N, C-alpha and C positions, 0 to 999 in steps of 0.2 A: 300432666300426668305424676310429677312428682308431688303436686297438690293432693290429685287422689290416692295416691298411694300414703300419705302424710295421716289423711282423715282416717282411713282403713286402719292404720296402724295402732290410732289413738283410740278407735272404737273397740279395735282387739284386746288392746290392755285393760281395759274392764271385764273381760269376760275370766271366767276359769280357765285353767290350761287346757282340759281337755276340750271347751266350747272353742276355746282362742285356735286350736288347730285346726280343727274342722271348719271356723269361720273360715280363716286365711284362706286356707285350701281351696274352699268354693269361691272364694275373690280372686283369688291368682287365676283360675279356671276361667273365670268370667272374662277378667283383663285380657287372656292372653287369647280369647275368642275375639272381645272388641277388636283387638291391636289386630287381629286375622282379618277381620273383617274390613277394617282401615286401610289396610293393604291392599285387599282386594277390589277395595273400591277405586283407590288412586290408580292401581293400574289399570282400568277399565276405561281412564279419562284420557282426553288428546292433550296433545301437549300444553295447548294455549289454555283450556278448561284447567289442568293441573296447575298451571301456575296463578291462574286466577284463586283456586282454592286455598294454596298455598299461602297468598299474601290474605286469604279471609282466617286461615290460620293465628295468622301474626296478629290481627285484628284481635281475636278470640284471645289470645294469650294477653295483650293490652288488658282487655275486659277482664279476665282473672285476676290480673293485678289489682287492679282498682276493686273488684270485689273483696279480695284479702282485705287490701287496706279498709275496706267499708266495714267487714266484719270484727276488724280489731278496734276502730275509732268508737262501733258501736258500742263493744264491751266497755270501752275506758268510759264513755257517755252513760253509759246505764249506772257504773260504778260512781261516776263523778255525781249524778243525780241521787242514787242511794244514800250518798251521805247528807246530800242536803234535804232529804224526805226525814230524816233521823231527828232533828231538832223538833219537827212536826209531829211526830210520833209520840216524843216525850211528851209535849204539850198537852196533846190529846189525851194520853194515860193519867196526867195528873188532875185535867178538869174530870174526867170520867171517874176516877176513883177517890175523887175528894180531896185529894192532897192540896191542890192549889184552887183558890177562887177565882171565878172571873168579875171582872168591873161591872157594877150596876145589880150585882143580888144584895138584896136586903139582910139585915141580920135572920139568920135561918131559925127556926126554932127548935129547942134542944132534940126533939123527937122527931126532927125530919132527917129524910134520907140526904147524906152528902153525895156529891159526886152527881151521875147519872145511874140511876140502878137499872140492871137486867142490860146494860148496855150493849155487849157483844150478844148474848141469847138473841134480843131483838132483832138483832143485824144478821144474825144466821139465820133464824126462823122467817125473815123477810125474803130470802134468797131462796127460788125454786127448787134449786138442788139440793140445798143442805135442810131445808125445811120437811123432806121427805127421810132425813137421817134421824131426826131430833123427837124421841118419842117422850111423852107426858112424863115418864119416868125419869129422863135425863135432864128436866128442867130445873128442878132445885139444886141438881149440882152443876148447871151451867153457870147458874146464877152466882157462883163464885169465882167467874172467869173475869180475871182483871185487866189481860192484854194478850193479845196473838202477834207473834214475830215472826218473821219470816229473812231467812238469811241466804246467800248461795253458796256452795260448799264446793271445792276446787278438786278433791282428791279421796273421792271420784268424784268426777261434777253430778251437779245437781243444787237441790234446795232443801232445807229443815224450816219447817213450821214450828214453833214453840207457842204452846199455850197456858200461861201463866195463872196461876188459881191462889184464891186467898186459901188460910186454914180453913179445913172445912168437914163434916160429918161423914163423908165417901171415901177417900181415900189420902194416904200421906203423901204422894208427890206432891212438889209445890209447882213442879214444871213437867209437863208430857208433851215429848216431842214425835213428830214424823218427819222421819227421812225419804227422800227419793235419791236415788241412784240413778242417773243419765248415761247411755254411754257416749252419747254426743247431745249436749245440751242444745245445740244449735237446730239439730234435726226436729224434733228431739226423740231418742231411742229410749225408752223406759226398761231398765235392767232391773232394777227391783224395790221396795218400798220397806221401810224399818219402823218401829213405832216403839214408844215405852209401855215396859211393862207395867202396868197399873197395881200398886199398894194397896188394894180395897181392905177396908176395916171389915170386920167380922159380921157377915148379914148385910152387907151395903152395896155389894157388886150388882151394877147396872146390867151387864153384860149376861147375866145369868140368872133364871127364875127357879125357884126351889118346889117342886111338885110332891106335894103331901098326901099319901093316901092312906086313910083308916082300915083297921084291918077289919074284917067280916065281922059280925054282930056274932055274939056266942062263942068268939076265939078267946081264949085264957091266955093271958100275957106275951100277945103280941104284939110285937113292936109296929110302930107306923111305917109303913114303907116311903122313903124319902130319895125323891131321884130330881136331879140338878140337868137341865137344860140350857142351851146356849138361846139367846134371846136379840130380837132389835132392839140396837141403842146406838147413840152417836158415837160411845165409847170402843165400839167394834172397829174403827175408824183406826186407833192405835196396835189392831192385830190383824194386819193386813196380811191376804194370801197370801201364800207361799208356794212356787215351783218346785217340784221335786227334780232331784238330780237324775233318778232313771226314770227313763219315759216310757218303761213297762209298768211304773207303779202307776199309771194313769191310763185311762181307755180315753174316746174320743170323745165322750158325751161330758166326761168330766173335766177334759182339756176345754171344749169350749166353754163348760159354767166358769173354769178358771178364769179363762181372758176376761168372762165379761165382767166377775168379781174385779179383775185389777183395772180394767176400764173404770169400772165406776169407783174404784178407789183413786184412781188417778183423777179423776173428774172433781170429786170432791176437793181432793188438796190442791188440784188447781184453782178451783173456785175460791177457794180461801186466799189461796197467793196472790192472785189476779184481781179479785173483785172486791173480796171483805177489807182485806186489810189495808189496802190502800181509800178505799171508798165507805169506808165503815159508816160515818154517821149518814149518808147518804140513803143507807140502807137500813138502818136504825129509825128515821123519818119516812121511808117508804119510797122516797123519790127516785130511788135508784131502778124501781122497778119499773117506771117510765120512760127512764133514759137510757142510752146506750152506754153502760156504765161499766167498764172493765174489760172495754174491747182494744181500746187504743193503744192501752199497756201490755197487753197479752201476746208475746212475741213466742208461745212456747209450740207455736205451729209453723213458725217461720221457716222459709228453705227447705221444705220436706218436697222430696225427688218423688212426684208423683207416678214416676215411670219405676220406682223401686219393686225388685222383685219378689213377689209375696210369699217367696218361699226363704227369703231373707228373713225380712220384717214385717209385724202386722198392724197396719195404720187401723187407730180408732176413728170415732166420729169428731171427736177433738183435735185431731192432729197428731196428736202422739202414738208413736209406734212403738207394739211391744219388742222387746227382743229376741233372737231368735228362738232361744230358750224356751221361751213361752210359745211362741208362734209351731214350733216343730211339733209339737203335739199334733197342732191342727191339720197338718201337711205331710204328717209322714205316711197316710195311706195315700197320697197322690201320686 
């Protein structure tokens, strides 16, 4: 029970004060209810059966201690191997961007491209999830992508993606980031996502298109009507959907659309983290399309409680759970 309480406290700490209060009240009621059920069950047992159940509880306690140790060692092992991966990623960066040359390459011609041109663009377009996000207009900008990195964050729990760009004619930013905050990274429960505000150069914004309508013939001194509309672009990834603080600001249909957008956004981020970054060359060559790449290291859906109350969290197809702040809009009419 103490382990359960500590997990709930950690989850509640990531919420706003208002959400935290409601969250803890619901969990308190649920724990009391479960405790009552436990007492009722035990009281219905005969003395001999009750004794056997007590021994089973002791066995369960030992199991829980081992499970806690497993999670601790698992986190330490992940951190250890992340450090071992870093030198390999550094070598990959040098080769891809022509910083270093590999053995066996003959003298390159002066007009020959250095490194591996369009490495990250090609790798992402090979993935069935990411290719749906990249438009033809995006490609010229993504050709300037030099590296993609991922790191875990601890306060709050989650992970951050970094997209490192060469100087380019589209935007000023050298690095674009996308951060996912998780209430519990082991579950995991998605709280929110935060992206970089892109500093577009004038007339170069890829997430908007300008619609120009000429005035009717015969109209004197009329100014053309210019309208800006949002359009599909991979770079919308850095402007993730936001959950309103007040549930009255959104109706049920809008809430369902919002959740779909958040699930899609997380799917893109998780794909980049779990599949593209660790196995980039396999996606570049296309081999990853025919192999089960990226599933062995994907712990994003580990240890999810399949009996989780749907009124508390909403689980999507990839195993990520939407925070109560998101799912409450969908269930408030229930």
